[in-house]
C-alpha positions in Angstrom: 3.6 9.4 15.1 5.9 6.0 13.5 8.8 8.6 11.9 8.9 9.8 15.4 10.1 6.5 16.9 12.3 6.1 13.7 10.1 3.7 12.1 8.7 4.1 8.7 5.0 4.8 8.2 2.6 2.1 7.3 -0.2 2.2 5.1 -3.4 -0.1 5.2 -5.0 -0.8 1.7 -8.6 -2.5 0.9 -9.0 -3.8 -2.0 -9.1 -6.8 -4.4 -6.7 -8.8 -6.6 -3.5 -8.2 -4.5 -2.1 -10.2 -2.3 1.1 -11.4 0.2 4.2 -10.2 -1.4 2.9 -8.2 -3.7 5.2 -5.4 -4.7 4.4 -1.6 -3.9 5.9 1.1 -6.1 6.3 4.4 -4.0 7.0 7.9 -5.6 7.9 10.8 -4.2 7.3 14.1 -6.7 8.7 17.9 -5.8 9.4 21.0 -8.6 12.6 21.6 -6.6 13.7 17.9 -6.5 14.0 15.2 -8.9 11.3 12.1 -8.7 12.1 9.3 -6.4 10.6 6.0 -6.4 11.6 3.0 -4.6 9.9 -0.1 -3.8 8.3 -2.1 -1.0 6.3 -5.4 0.1 2.4 -5.9 0.7 2.2 -7.5 4.2 0.1 -8.8 6.6 -2.9 -9.4 3.9 -6.0 -11.5 4.7 -9.5 -11.6 3.5 -12.2 -9.4 4.9 -15.2 -10.0 3.0 -18.3 -12.1 3.5 -18.7 -15.7 1.9 -20.9 -13.7 -0.8 -17.5 -14.6 -3.2 -18.0 -18.3 -2.7 -21.6 -18.4 -3.7 -20.8 -15.9 -6.7 -17.6 -15.8 -8.5 -18.6 -12.3 -9.7 -17.9 -11.0 -6.3 -14.1 -10.4 -6.0 -12.7 -11.3 -2.3 -11.8 -8.3 -0.5 -8.6 -8.0 1.1 -6.8 -6.1 3.3 -3.2 -5.4 3.3 -0.1 -3.1 4.9 2.9 -1.9 3.6 5.8 0.2 4.8 6.5 3.8 3.2 10.2 3.2 2.1 12.7 5.7 4.0 13.5 7.4 0.8 10.2 8.3 0.7 8.7 9.2 4.3 9.6 12.2 5.9 7.9 14.7 8.0 5.3 17.0 6.3 5.4 14.3 3.6 2.1 13.7 2.0 0.7 10.5 0.6 -1.4 10.1 -2.4 -2.2 6.4 -3.1 -2.5 6.0 -7.2 -3.3 1.8 -7.9 -3.3 0.1 -11.3 -5.5 -2.4 -12.0 -4.1 -6.0 -13.3 
C-alpha cells in the first residue's frame, strides 16, 4: 500500500535487545541478479511488556519497533523474509 503512494514499505518487529536507531541490514537476492544489500535504522521503538521484567531480571524487556525497507530493496512483487542475528 505504501509503495503505491511513493513511500517505502514499513516493517514492524516485536522482540528483545534492540533500541531506537539500531541498524537494520536488508538484502535482496535473485537467481538472475546479483545480491543487493542496504541499511536502515529502527524507529518508534517502545517497550510493550508488562512490569514482570522489573521483578525478575531473567525476563527480558519486550519491545516493538519499525523500520522502512530501503528503496533499493523495495519493489512491487518483492517478498520479505526477516532473519535476525543474536547479539
